[in-house]
C-alpha positions in Angstrom: 0.0 0.0 0.0 2.9 2.3 0.7 4.1 1.6 -2.9 0.7 2.9 -4.1 1.1 6.1 -2.1 4.6 6.7 -3.4 3.3 6.6 -7.0 0.8 9.4 -6.4 3.5 11.6 -7.7 3.8 9.5 -10.9 0.4 10.3 -12.3 0.7 8.6 -15.7 1.6 5.3 -14.0 -1.1 5.8 -11.4 -3.7 6.6 -14.1 -2.8 3.4 -15.9 -3.1 1.4 -12.7 -6.5 2.9 -11.9 -7.8 2.5 -15.4 -7.1 -1.2 -15.2 -8.5 -1.6 -11.7 -11.7 0.3 -12.3 -12.9 -2.0 -15.2 -15.5 -4.6 -14.3 -13.2 -7.4 -15.5 -11.0 -6.7 -12.5 -13.4 -5.6 -9.8 -13.5 -9.0 -8.1 -9.7 -9.1 -8.4 -9.5 -5.9 -6.4 -11.6 -7.4 -3.7 -9.2 -10.4 -3.4 -6.2 -8.1 -3.8 -7.2 -6.1 -0.7 -8.1 -9.3 1.1 -4.7 -10.7 0.4 -3.2 -7.4 1.5 -4.9 -7.8 4.9 -4.4 -11.6 5.3 -0.7 -11.5 6.2 -1.5 -9.0 9.0 -4.3 -11.2 10.2 -2.1 -14.3 10.3 0.9 -12.7 12.0 -1.3 -10.8 14.5 -2.2 -14.2 16.0 1.3 -14.9 17.2 3.7 -12.9 19.4 4.4 -9.5 17.8 7.8 -7.8 18.3 7.4 -4.6 20.2 9.1 -2.6 17.4 6.4 -3.5 14.9 3.8 -1.6 16.9 5.9 1.3 18.0 3.7 4.3 18.2 5.4 5.7 21.4 3.3 3.1 23.2 3.0 -0.7 22.5 -0.5 -1.8 21.5 -2.0 -5.2 20.7 -5.2 -5.5 18.7 -8.4 -5.1 20.6 -9.5 -8.5 19.2 -6.4 -10.5 20.1 -7.2 -13.3 22.6 -3.6 -14.2 23.5 -1.6 -11.3 25.0 1.3 -10.8 27.2 0.5 -9.1 30.5 2.9 -6.3 29.8 1.2 -5.5 26.5 -1.2 -2.6 26.4 -4.6 -3.3 24.8 -5.7 -0.6 22.3 -9.0 0.9 23.1 -11.7 1.6 20.6 -11.2 5.3 21.3 -7.8 5.0 19.7 -9.4 4.3 16.3 -10.3 7.7 15.1 -12.0 9.2 12.0 -11.1 12.8 11.3 -13.0 15.0 8.8 -11.5 17.8 6.8 -12.9 20.3 9.4 -11.0 18.4 12.1 -14.1 16.9 13.7 -13.2 13.5 15.2 -15.4 10.5 15.7 -14.6 6.9 16.8 -14.9 3.8 14.6 -18.3 2.2 15.3 -18.7 -1.6 15.2 -22.0 -1.8 16.9 -25.2 -3.2 15.5 -28.0 -0.7 15.8 -30.9 0.5 13.6 -28.7 3.4 12.6 -26.0 1.1 11.2 -28.7 -1.0 9.5 -30.1 2.1 7.8 -26.5 2.7 6.4 -26.4 -0.8 4.8 -27.0 0.4 1.3 -25.2 1.5 -1.8 -24.6 5.1 -0.5 -23.5 3.7 2.9 -25.5 6.4 4.7 -29.0 6.7 5.9 -31.0 7.5 2.7 -34.1 8.8 4.4 -35.5 11.5 2.2 -34.0 9.9 -1.0 -35.9 7.7 -3.4 -33.8 5.1 -5.3 -34.5 3.9 -8.8 -35.2 0.2 -9.4 -31.5 -0.7 -9.9 -28.6 -0.1 -7.5 -26.3 2.7 -8.7 -29.0 4.6 -10.6 -30.0 8.2 -9.7 -31.9 9.0 -6.5 -35.0 11.2 -6.6 -35.2 13.8 -3.8 -38.0 13.6 -1.3 -36.4 15.9 1.3 -35.2 19.1 -0.4 -33.3 20.3 2.7 -30.8 17.6 2.0 -29.5 19.7 -0.9 -26.1 21.2 -0.3 -24.9 24.5 -1.9 -21.5 25.8 -3.0 -21.0 29.3 -4.5 -18.6 27.9 -7.1 -19.9 26.3 -10.4 -19.3 22.6 -11.1 -19.8 20.6 -14.3 -23.4 19.9 -13.6 -25.1 16.5 -14.4 -26.3 16.4 -10.8 -28.3 13.3 -11.3 -25.1 11.4 -11.7 -23.3 12.7 -8.7 -25.2 11.0 -5.8 -22.2 8.7 -5.1 -19.5 10.9 -6.4 -17.4 11.6 -3.4 -16.3 15.3 -3.0 -13.1 16.3 -1.2 -15.1 17.2 1.9 -16.5 13.7 2.1 -13.0 12.0 2.3 -12.1 11.2 5.9 -8.7 10.7 7.4 -7.6 8.4 10.2 -5.5 7.8 13.2 -5.4 4.2 14.5 -3.4 2.3 17.1 -3.1 -0.8 15.0 -4.0 -1.5 11.3 -7.7 -1.3 10.8 -9.6 -3.0 7.9 -13.3 -2.9 6.9 -14.8 -5.1 4.3 -18.3 -4.3 3.1 -20.4 -6.5 0.9 -24.0 -6.4 -0.3 -25.8 -8.3 -3.0 -27.0 -6.4 -6.0 -30.1 -6.7 -8.2 -29.6 -9.4 -10.8 -26.1 -10.5 -11.6 -23.3 -8.5 -9.9 -22.0 -7.5 -6.5 -21.5 -4.4 -4.3 -18.2 -4.3 -2.3 -16.2 -1.7 -0.5 -12.7 -2.6 0.9 -10.8 -0.3 3.1 -7.6 -0.4 5.1 -5.7 2.1 7.2 -2.6 2.0 9.4 -0.2 4.3 11.2 3.4 3.6 10.4 4.2 5.8 13.3 2.2 7.9 15.7 2.4 10.8 13.3 1.9 9.2 9.9 -1.2 7.4 8.6 -2.0 5.9 5.2 -5.3 4.6 3.9 -6.6 3.0 0.7 -10.1 2.1 -0.3 -12.0 0.8 -3.3 -15.8 0.6 -3.7 -17.0 -1.4 -6.7 -20.5 -2.0 -7.9 -21.9 -4.0 -10.8 -25.7 -4.6 -10.9 -27.7 -6.0 -13.8 -31.1 -4.8 -12.8 -34.5 -6.3 -13.8 -35.4 -4.1 -16.7 -34.0 -3.9 -20.3 -30.7 -1.8 -20.6 -30.3 -1.0 -16.9 -26.8 -2.3 -16.0 -24.7 -0.2 -13.7 -20.9 -0.5 -13.2 -19.3 1.9 -10.7 -15.9 2.3 -9.0 -14.6 4.7 -6.3 -10.9 4.5 -5.6 -9.3 6.5 -2.8 -5.9 6.6 -1.4 -4.5 9.1 1.0 -2.4 10.1 4.1 -2.3 12.3 7.1 0.8 13.5 8.9 1.7 15.8 11.8 4.9 16.6 13.5 5.2 15.5 17.2 4.6 19.0 18.4 1.8 19.5 15.9 3.6 22.4 14.3 2.9 21.0 10.8 -0.3 19.1 9.8 -1.1 17.6 6.4 -4.1 15.8 4.9 -3.9 14.6 1.3 -5.7 12.2 -1.0 -6.0 11.0 -4.5 -9.4 9.8 -5.9 -10.5 8.2 -9.1 -14.2 7.6 -9.7 -16.3 6.3 -12.6 -20.0 5.8 -12.9 -21.4 3.9 -15.9 -25.1 3.6 -16.3 -27.1 1.9 -19.1 -30.0 4.3 -19.8 -33.4 3.0 -20.8 -35.3 6.3 -20.5 -38.1 4.6 -18.5 -40.9 2.3 -19.6 -43.1 3.3 -22.5 -46.4 1.9 -21.4 -47.2 2.4 -17.8 -50.5 0.5 -18.2 -48.6 -2.7 -18.7 -46.7 -2.2 -15.4 -49.8 -1.2 -13.4 -52.1 -3.8 -14.8 -50.8 -6.6 -12.6 -50.7 -8.9 -15.6 -48.5 -11.9 -14.7 -47.1 -11.7 -18.2 -45.2 -8.6 -17.1 -43.9 -10.0 -13.9 -40.7 -10.6 -15.9 -39.7 -6.9 -16.2 -37.7 -7.7 -19.3 -41.0 -7.9 -21.2 -41.8 -4.2 -20.4 -40.9 -2.0 -23.3 -38.5 0.9 -22.7 -37.6 3.9 -24.8 -33.8 3.2 -25.1 -32.3 -0.2 -25.6 -28.6 0.6 -26.1 -28.0 4.1 -24.6 -25.5 4.7 -21.7 -24.0 7.5 -19.8 -20.5 7.7 -18.2 -19.1 10.1 -15.6 -15.5 9.9 -14.4 -13.3 12.1 -12.4 -9.8 12.4 -10.9 -8.8 14.5 -8.0 -5.6 15.3 -6.2 -6.1 17.2 -3.0 -4.1 18.4 0.0 -4.7 20.7 3.0 -1.8 21.6 5.3 -1.1 24.0 8.1 2.2 25.3 9.6 2.5 27.0 13.0 4.9 30.0 12.8 5.8 30.0 16.5 8.0 26.9 17.3 6.1 25.9 20.5 2.3 25.9 21.0 1.4 28.7 23.3 -1.6 30.7 24.4 -1.2 32.8 21.3 -0.4 31.0 18.0 0.0 32.0 14.4 -0.5 29.6 11.5 -0.1 29.6 7.7 -2.7 27.5 5.9 -2.9 26.3 2.3 -5.5 24.1 0.5 -5.0 22.7 -3.0 -7.6 20.9 -5.2 -7.0 19.9 -8.8 -9.9 17.9 -10.4 -11.0 17.0 -13.8 -14.3 15.4 -14.9 -15.7 13.9 -18.0 -19.3 13.1 -19.0 -20.4 11.2 -22.0 -23.8 10.2 -23.3 -23.9 7.5 -26.0 -26.9 6.3 -28.0 -26.1 4.1 -31.0 -29.8 3.8 -32.0 -31.5 7.2 -32.3 -35.1 6.2 -32.9 -37.2 4.6 -30.1 -39.9 2.0 -30.7 -43.2 2.3 -28.9 -45.4 -0.6 -29.9 -45.2 -0.5 -33.6 -44.5 3.3 -33.8 -41.0 4.9 -34.2 -40.5 7.8 -31.9 -37.8 10.5 -31.8 -37.7 10.6 -28.0 -35.4 13.6 -27.8 -36.4 15.4 -31.0 -34.4 15.8 -34.2 -30.7 15.0 -34.2 -27.7 16.0 -36.3 -26.8 12.3 -36.6 -28.9 9.4 -37.7 -27.1 7.0 -35.4 -24.1 6.6 -33.0 -24.7 9.7 -30.9 -21.7 10.4 -28.6 -21.9 13.6 -26.6 -18.9 14.5 -24.5 -18.3 17.2 -21.9 -14.9 18.0 -20.3 -14.3 19.9 -17.1 -11.2 20.9 -15.2 -10.8 23.0 -12.1 -7.9 24.3 -10.0 -8.5 25.7 -6.6 -5.9 27.3 -4.2 -6.7 28.8 -0.8 -4.0 30.5 1.3 -4.7 31.9 4.8 -3.3 33.2 8.0 -4.7 32.1 11.3 -4.4 33.7 14.7 -5.3 31.5 17.7 -5.9 32.7 21.2 -6.9 30.2 23.9 -9.5 32.6 25.3 -10.8 34.3 22.1 -10.7 31.4 19.6 -9.4 31.2 16.1 -9.4 33.9 13.5 -8.5 32.9 9.9 -8.2 35.3 7.0 -7.8 33.9 3.5 -7.7 34.5 -0.2 -8.5 31.9 -2.8 -8.1 31.4 -6.5 -10.6 29.3 -8.5 -10.1 28.5 -12.2 -12.2 26.1 -14.3 -12.6 25.2 -17.9 -15.7 23.6 -19.2 -15.3 22.6 -22.8 -16.5 20.8 -26.0 -14.6 20.0 -29.2 -16.6 22.1 -31.6 -18.5 25.3 -32.2 -22.1 25.0 -33.3 -23.8 27.6 -35.5 -27.6 27.2 -35.5 -29.9 27.9 -38.5 -31.0 31.2 -36.9 -27.3 32.4 -36.6 -27.0 31.7 -32.9 -23.6 30.4 -31.9 -23.0 27.8 -29.3 -19.4 28.3 -28.1 -17.0 25.4 -27.3 -15.9 26.4 -23.8 -16.8 28.3 -20.7 -13.7 29.5 -18.7 -14.0 31.0 -15.2 -11.5 32.7 -13.1 -12.7 33.8 -9.6 -10.7 35.3 -6.8 -12.3 35.7 -3.3 -11.3 37.0 0.1 -12.8 35.8 3.4 -12.6 35.2 7.1 -13.5 32.4 9.4 -13.9 32.5 13.1 -13.9 29.4 15.3 -14.8 29.4 19.0 -14.9 26.5 21.4 -15.3 26.9 25.1 -17.2 25.1 27.8 -20.6 24.3 26.3 -20.4 26.5 23.2 -18.9 25.6 19.8 -19.2 27.9 16.8 -17.8 28.3 13.3 -18.5 31.4 11.2 -17.5 31.9 7.6 -17.8 34.8 5.2 -16.3 35.1 1.7 -16.9 37.3 -1.3 -15.4 37.5 -4.7 -13.3 40.4 -5.8 -13.4 39.6 -9.5 -16.0 40.2 -12.3 -18.1 37.2 -11.5 -19.7 37.8 -8.2 -20.2 35.2 -5.6 -20.6 35.3 -1.8 -21.0 32.9 1.1 -22.0 33.5 4.7 -22.2 30.4 6.8 -22.7 30.5 10.6 -22.9 27.4 12.7 -23.4 27.3 16.5 -23.7 24.4 18.8 -24.6 24.4 22.5 -24.2 21.2 24.6 -26.5 21.6 27.6 -25.1 18.3 29.0 -23.9 15.0 27.6 -27.4 14.0 26.4 -28.9 17.3 25.2 -27.5 19.3 22.3 -28.7 22.3 20.2 -27.5 23.2 16.7 -28.2 26.4 14.8 -27.2 27.4 11.3 -27.7 30.4 9.0 -26.5 30.3 5.4 -26.7 33.1 2.9 -25.2 32.3 -0.5 -25.0 33.8 -4.0 -23.9 31.1 -6.3 -23.0 30.8 -9.9 -25.0 28.3 -12.0 -23.5 25.0 -12.7 -21.9 25.1 -16.2 -24.4 22.9 -17.9 -27.1 25.5 -17.3 -25.2 28.1 -19.2 -23.6 25.9 -21.9 -24.5 22.5 -23.4 -23.9 20.8 -26.7 -25.5 17.7 -28.0 -26.1 15.8 -31.2 -29.8 16.5 -30.5 -30.6 19.8 -32.1 -32.8 21.2 -29.3 -30.3 20.2 -26.6 -27.9 22.9 -27.5 -28.0 26.2 -25.6 -25.9 29.1 -24.5 -27.3 31.2 -21.6 -26.2 33.9 -19.2 -28.3 33.1 -16.1 -28.2 35.2 -12.9 -26.7 34.0 -9.7 -29.0 31.9 -7.5 -29.6 33.3 -4.1 -30.3 31.0 -1.1 -31.2 32.0 2.4 -31.3 29.1 4.9 -32.1 29.1 8.6 -32.2 25.8 10.5 -32.2 24.5 14.1 -31.8 21.0 15.5 -32.2 19.5 19.0 -31.0 16.1 20.2 -32.4 14.8 23.4 -33.0 11.3 25.0 -36.7 11.9 24.3 -36.8 13.4 20.9 -34.6 14.5 18.0 -36.0 17.3 15.9 -35.0 19.7 13.2 -36.6 22.7 11.4 -35.4 24.3 8.3 -36.7 27.4 6.4 -35.2 28.2 3.0 -35.9 31.2 0.6 -34.8 30.7 -3.0 -34.5 33.6 -5.4 -33.6 33.3 -9.1 -33.9 29.5 -8.8 -32.5 27.4 -11.7 -34.2 24.2 -12.8 -34.7 21.9 -15.8 -38.1 21.4 -17.3 -39.6 19.8 -20.4 -40.0 22.6 -23.1 -41.7 20.3 -25.6 -44.8 21.7 -27.5 -48.2 20.1 -27.2 -47.7 18.3 -30.5 -44.3 17.0 -29.4 -45.7 15.8 -26.1 -48.4 13.9 -28.0 -45.6 12.4 -30.1 -43.8 11.4 -26.9 -40.9 13.8 -27.6 -39.0 15.1 -24.5 -37.1 18.4 -24.9 -35.5 19.2 -21.6 -34.0 22.7 -21.1 -32.8 24.9 -18.3 -35.0 27.7 -16.9 -34.7 30.4 -14.3 -37.6 31.5 -12.0 -37.1 35.2 -11.1 -39.6 35.1 -8.2 -39.2 33.8 -4.7 -39.8 30.2 -3.5 -40.3 29.5 0.2 -39.5 26.0 1.6 -40.3 24.8 5.1 -39.4 21.4 6.5 -40.0 19.9 10.0 -38.5 16.6 10.9 -38.7 14.5 14.1 -37.4 11.2 15.3 -38.3 9.2 18.3 -37.5 5.7 19.4 -39.6 3.8 22.0 -38.2 0.8 23.8 -40.3 -1.9 25.6 -37.8 -4.5 27.0 -36.4 -6.3 24.0 -38.8 -4.6 21.6 -38.4 -1.2 20.0 -40.3 1.2 17.7 -38.3 3.8 15.8 -40.2 6.6 14.1 -39.1 9.3 11.7 -41.6 11.9 10.3 -41.0 14.7 7.8 -43.4 17.5 7.0 -42.6 19.9 4.1 -44.4 22.9 2.5 -43.4 25.0 -0.5 -44.9 28.3 -1.8 -44.0 30.6 -4.7 -44.9 34.1 -5.4 -46.4 33.6 -8.9 -46.4 31.2 -11.8 -43.6 31.3 -14.3 -44.2 32.5 -17.9 -43.4 29.1 -19.4 -42.9 25.6 -18.3 -44.4 23.9 -15.2 -46.6 26.1 -12.9 -45.2 24.7 -9.7 -41.4 24.5 -9.6 -40.2 23.1 -6.3 -42.3 19.9 -5.7 -41.9 17.8 -2.6 -44.3 15.4 -0.8 -46.1 16.9 2.2 -45.3 14.0 4.4 -42.6 11.3 4.5 -42.5 8.7 7.2 -40.4 5.7 8.2 -41.4 3.4 11.1 -39.5 0.4 12.3 -40.8 -2.2 14.8 -38.0 -4.6 15.9 -36.9 -7.2 18.4 -33.4 -7.5 19.8 -31.8 -10.3 21.9 -28.6 -12.2 22.6 -27.9 -15.9 21.9 -25.2 -18.4 22.8 -24.0 -16.8 26.0 -24.1 -13.3 24.3 -21.8 -14.4 21.5 -24.5 -13.6 19.0 -26.6 -10.4 19.0 -29.6 -10.2 16.6 -32.2 -7.6 15.6 -35.2 -8.5 13.5 -38.3 -6.5 12.5 -40.3 -4.7 9.9 -39.8 -1.2 8.4 -42.7 0.7 6.9 -42.0 3.6 4.5 -44.4 6.0 2.9 -44.7 9.4 1.2 -47.7 11.3 0.1 -48.6 11.8 -3.6 -46.9 14.6 -5.4 -45.5 15.7 -8.8 -42.1 14.0 -8.5 -39.3 15.2 -10.8 -38.6 13.1 -13.9 -35.1 12.1 -15.1 -33.5 12.8 -18.5 -30.4 10.8 -19.4 -29.1 13.1 -22.1 -28.4 15.9 -19.6 -28.1 13.6 -16.6 -30.5 15.8 -14.6 -33.9 15.6 -12.9 -36.4 18.0 -14.3 -39.7 19.5 -13.1 -43.0 18.1 -14.4 -46.6 18.8 -13.4 -48.3 16.0 -15.4 -48.0 12.8 -13.4 -48.0 12.3 -9.6 -46.1 9.6 -7.8 -46.2 8.3 -4.3 -49.1 7.2 -1.9 -47.8 3.6 -1.8 -46.5 1.7 1.2 -43.2 -0.1 1.3 -42.7 -2.9 3.8 -39.2 -4.4 4.4 -38.4 -7.3 6.6 -34.9 -7.6 8.1 -32.9 -10.0 10.2 -29.5 -8.6 11.3 -26.8 -10.3 13.5 -23.5 -9.5 15.0 -20.7 -11.8 16.0 -17.7 -9.9 17.5 -16.8 -7.3 14.9 -18.8 -8.9 12.1 -22.3 -7.6 11.3 -24.6 -9.6 9.0 -27.7 -8.2 7.2 -30.5 -10.0 5.6 -33.4 -8.0 4.1 -36.5 -8.8 2.2 -37.1 -5.4 0.4 -40.6 -4.3 -0.5 -42.1 -7.7 0.1 -45.6 -6.3 -0.1 -45.0 -5.8 -3.9 -45.9 -9.5 -4.3 -49.5 -8.9 -3.3 -50.1 -5.2 -3.6 -50.9 -2.8 -6.5 -48.3 -2.1 -9.1 -48.4 1.7 -8.6 -45.0 2.4 -7.2 -42.7 4.8 -9.1 -39.4 6.5 -8.3 -40.1 9.0 -11.1 -42.7 9.1 -13.9 -42.0 6.1 -16.2 -39.4 4.8 -13.8 -40.8 2.1 -11.4 -39.6 1.7 -7.9 -37.9 -1.6 -6.8 -39.8 -4.9 -6.8 -39.6 -7.4 -4.1 -36.0 -8.7 -3.7 -34.0 -10.4 -1.0 -30.6 -8.8 -0.2 -27.7 -10.1 1.9 -24.9 -8.1 3.2 -22.1 -7.9 5.8 -19.6 -5.5 7.3 -16.5 -7.1 8.6 -14.0 -5.2 10.7 -10.4 -6.3 11.5 -8.2 -4.8 14.2 -4.7 -6.3 13.6 
């Protein structure tokens, strides 16, 4: 693994290495490679280990070793730390709880408020809008493809007493597998390395629905003994391949309950050979140097953050015409090519941030910084339309900003306040204030205010395609977002409230004419609503326990209003269900002298009917529609989970009521939700 880290600096060789390892042909080999990497450590950890091999200023044995010398110190779970980019620290969690069970999915996080498509690795529709995150800087776009694209802020760093490994596995839908292998170790108390690869291949149940996805990460963290210099760095390569079928053509066949269509391959889809591909590479580091040699009550630091990233999006469709029954349909309108469409978008960005921090033990931390953001969003041609309109081949941005951040932590208060504003032609600003108050160990209050003026993602202002009406060049205004939220965590209730005001909101919508809609033509374009949209969300969670039984409840209420109707497109822009709920009734107990712990129960999920956003594969985005409502269907999942030492096993019968209920469940118009399926998974932790 150290060999891999050394070659971060040899990018051509590393690129060749990653290109090989991210192809499906080698995904299972990766799993075995990481397993073999861990195996020697597992074998040798069972015998006596020389003290020098665990030298981290203290001698630690694994927390799972059963044979130890009395003079050896046993590493505690608190010494296996996960550190975020903002230096927040948590401890490795090997427990089996409902929270860990909710994270046993493709995203590896609780996906409440998100609605998955029928196959793993496809886009997620958004039920809870307050989950949306905002950055003032523009990105490539294609947001429907980024649900599992890990940003720099989502990469964690580690400090462990002994080598720590985690193996994640979950069955997919149809042929394939979903695995995530991770290893980290400290070569000394000051230096840590980690490497991880997440691979997914899932066939799905519908025609042309296969997904093949890889997320490779490798990185390090380092600090001098006196903490004068601290470094966090990582390299990431990610690729997301989706076969795109454009949804089913005849909803009546799906909803009829006809047993002939139980085999979903018999349902007709719009696209039989289209696919989209998103890939990206990133090299990132963040480091800090203290000017004064020894830490004191007053300290001065120099900070620097570097982020270089490139992305590539491709949409391919060999067969242009779609077949609906016996009729040929131009699903996305007229095209320049009669076949073999291949639209490609390139994006590169370079970000540098330099700052000076003053720290006082009484007053807190004051950081003043300037940053430089440069990006190039490009195509390989210039398009001149029949009306003389020119679609350029690139969109270059250069933005410089200045800002300040203040951090305060004392007694029960913890706050972080950030303000930045551009000083160049393209105007952006960001005000983000977070405050936390810990009343005691069990009660906590969080408050946040965010005011942001952000540039549109690049695909709103510029897009090129072989489809004639999917070419545009715009100059949209900045989006303005005002957000106010509060959270409370108590032993009796967890609750949060969020209120957001959106001005000059950008969105995609179907701009097809009535005749085109009748001909099943879909023309998705970007729009901007100049009015104001108000969004309110209230969310509460409460768990009741009755001996070995438990009932966990999560309820979300949302409400949106807008000042007036837009001149064109859908009349209602921000659509969310009024209510979303998830309720889990479960039973927990131990077996075999507490060697085995199990949890079993049923989860009920439901959201009210609403005009859910539809998905368009050409632009890789969800778009607003006011024609068909989705929702108002229950989903029941049965689960049986167990834990043996550091191994957690998950067995789940998803949506088992689909076998006897109505076929009215959709993730988006024309895209059905998942049928009944049985999934098996595990998370296996090793402490060497």
